[in-house]
N, C-alpha and C positions, 0 to 999 in steps of 0.2 A: 406182147407176144414175142418172145425171143426165139422160140423153136422154129424150125423150118416148117413143121406142120401148122403151127400157129400162123405163120406168115402166109402160108398157102390159103388157109381158111379166111384170113383177113382180105386177101386178094379176091377171094370169091365174093365176099360181101361188097367189096369195092366195085367189082364188075356189075353186080346187081344194081348198085346205086347209080352207076353210069348208064346202065340200060334204062332205068326208070327216069333219069334226068333227060335222056334223049326223047323218051315218049312224052314227057312233059313239055319239052321244047316244041315238039310237033303239034301238041294240042294248043299251046298258047300262040304258036307262030312266031316265037322269039327264042333265040338260042340261050340256053342256060349251061353253066359249067358247074361241075361238082367240086365242092371244097373238100379235099381229102389230104391228109387224115381229118376226121371230124374235129371241129374247133374245141370241143369239150376236153377238159384235162382232169388228171387225177385217177384214182382207183375206179371211180364210177365208169370211166371209159376204157378200162382195161378188159375189153371184151374177150372172153375165152374161146378157144377153138370149138369146144363142145357146144357153146351157145350158137355159133354160126351154123354148125352142122345140124343141130336140132331145128333151128329157125328155117333153114333151107329145106329140110325134109317136110316140115309143116307146110311150107309154101309150094314147093315143086312136086313132091310126092303125094302128100295127103290132101292138098288143095284146101286147107283149113281156113285160109284167108287169101285175099287178093291184095295187090298193090296198085292203086288206081290213080293216074294223073287226074287232077281236079282243079277247077277254078272256083274259088270260094267267093264270098261276098266282097264287094268293093270297100276299100278303106281310103283314107286321105292320101296315103302314100301309093296305093295301088288302086286307082279309080276304076280300072277295068276288071278288078277282082284279084283275090289273093291266090296265086298258083301254089300247089303242093302236090305231093304224092301221098295218098292216105290209104289206110287199111280198109278193106271191105270184105264182102263175102257173107255167107249165110249165118255165120256165128255172131255177127254184129247185131246188136239191138237196133230197132228201126223207129224212126220218127213217124208221126201220123201221115206225112207225105211220102213215106217209103224210103227216104234217105237214111243212111246209117248214122248212128251215133258212133263216132270213130276217132282214132288218133291219127296223127300224121307220121308217116315214115320218113319223108323228106320235106323239109321246110325251105323257104327261100329267104336269102338276105334281102336287104333293101335293093341291092344291085342284082345282076343276073347270075346269082350263084345259088346252088342248092346245098343243103347239108343234112346229114343224118341227125334225126331229132332227139329221141329219147331211148337210152339203154333199157329202161324199165319195160318198154313195150316189147323189146326183144325177149326179155325174160318171160313176159306174159304169153307170147306165142310159143316159147319153149315149153311152158307148163301145159298149154293146150295140146301140143304135140305129145308130151309125156302121157297125158290121160288117154289119148287115142292109141298111141303105139304100144305103150307098156301095159296100161291097165285096161285096154280094150273098151273104153267108154265110147258108145256111139256118139258121133259128132252132132247128130240131130238132137241130142239131149243136153247140149252145152250151149252156153251163151257167154260171149266176151262183153263185159261191162253189164252189171246188174243194176237196175234202177232203184232209187229210193223215192217214195211218193209222199207228197205233202200230207201232214198229219198233225193237227193242232195239239192232240193229246201227247205227242212226243216232241212238241216244240219244233216241228219241221215245217217251216214257213213255205218252202217251195220244193218241188220235186227236183231230184238230181239224177241224171241218167248214168252217172259214172260213180255210183256208190261203192261198188266192189268189182274187182277185176274179172272174176270168172264165176259162173254158176253152173252147177250140175243139177238136172231135173230128174224126177222119177219116171218120166216119159218124154215124148216129144216136147220140145221147149214151148210150142204154141199152146199146149194143153196141160203140160206137167206141172207139178209143184216143185219148188226149189228144195233140195235136200242137202246140198253142200255148197258153201261159198269158198272161193279161192282168192287169196290176196298175194301179190307178187311184189317183192322189193329187189333191188339190185344188191345192196350190201348187207352183210350179216348184221351189222349194228342196227340198221333201220328195221330189219326183220325182227330182232329181239325187242326193240323199242315198241313196235306195233303190238306184239304179243303182250308185253307188260302193260301197255296202255289199255288194251281191250280187256284184260283181266281186271284191271283197276276199275274200269268204267262199267263193263257188263251191261251197257245199255241203260244204266240208271242215272248217269250224269247227263242231264238234258241240255247241255250246251257244249259247243266246240271249245270254248275257253276253258271249261272245267276238265274236259277229256283230253283234247289235243287235236292235231291236224288230221288224224284218221278217224274222227268221231263218226263219220258216215258209215263206216264198217260196223261199228257197234249198233247204230240205229237200224242198219239193214238187217242184222240178225234178229234184233228185237221185233222189227216189223214183220219179218217172215218167219212165222212160228213153226213152219214145217222143216226149217233148216236144222239138221242134226249134227253137222260137222263143219269145221273150218280148216282149210288146207292152206298153209303158208309156205311160200317158196322164195328162195333167193339164190344168188350166184354162189356156187361152190367151185373149187379148183377144177374138178373133173366132171361135175354133173350138178343137177339141181340140189341145193340143200333144202330138205323138206321136213316139215313138221305137220302132223295131223292132230286136231283137237276135237274131242267130243263136246258138243254144246249142251250144257246141263242147265235147264230152265229152273227158275225160282218163282215163288208165288207172287212176288212183287213185279213180275214182268221182265225182270232182268235175266242175266245168265252168267255162268262161270265156264271157263274153258279147262278141260282136263286132257292132257296130252295122251295120245295113244302111243306108247313107247315101244310096244312089241311090233317088230317089223312085219312079221307074218300077218298079224291082225290089221296093221295099217294097210298092207297090200291088199288084203281081202276087202277092206272097206272101200278103198279107192277103185277096186274092180267091181264093186257091187252094182247090180242092175235091178234086182228085185227088192224094192223098198217097202212094200206093203206088209 
């Protein structure tokens, strides 16, 4: 971020990380220091000003997610529990005990330092903000992290709560059916690789080795027969880079993706609330 605007936005993110590091210190009873800039390097960590602005609106203005200091399970190196700041809020899927399936906003080094964890999570929150702000999707119809359930017929040995990044339902998420899946990547190359792999697989290649690292996305679409669209987003220079695909089912249980290229049609679908 070379521009003064970019530096200002990065400062805003740094202040938030300091704020949450202080809250974590108070919870644990031990002082942590923020490692800034983040230790990650390369284009993956070249966070754009628009990302920070969108992330902040989702957090402060729309309250789509929370950032919660947390002490996790004990480990060999941290017998008193692993401290972190994690994402929370109503959009997060829940375990049977009520705790959220969530990602970490800040992680801790072995020593008393915190660091910003994953740029992809920021893109994920930007996408949720986009759906609510731009496309007027009700937040109660959305879920961050859609689960995949064990199914021997699809060679799914165990359930996975993190199968796909974002789900839109045809009604309140507690009772609605999933109609759109969303998958977020940081870099355009990973975005394109995902789309190509999903088109190649279509839910028909019943192993991760045959399909690739994002095979759970294919299986999630196959398992959820009510899903009509896949929305893929990644980092653009000035905004989200977006592609929307219609899911076309085939008689063998698989699917093909057909891109919705007309922007007006894409906007209409992303704004759609009446799905019956």
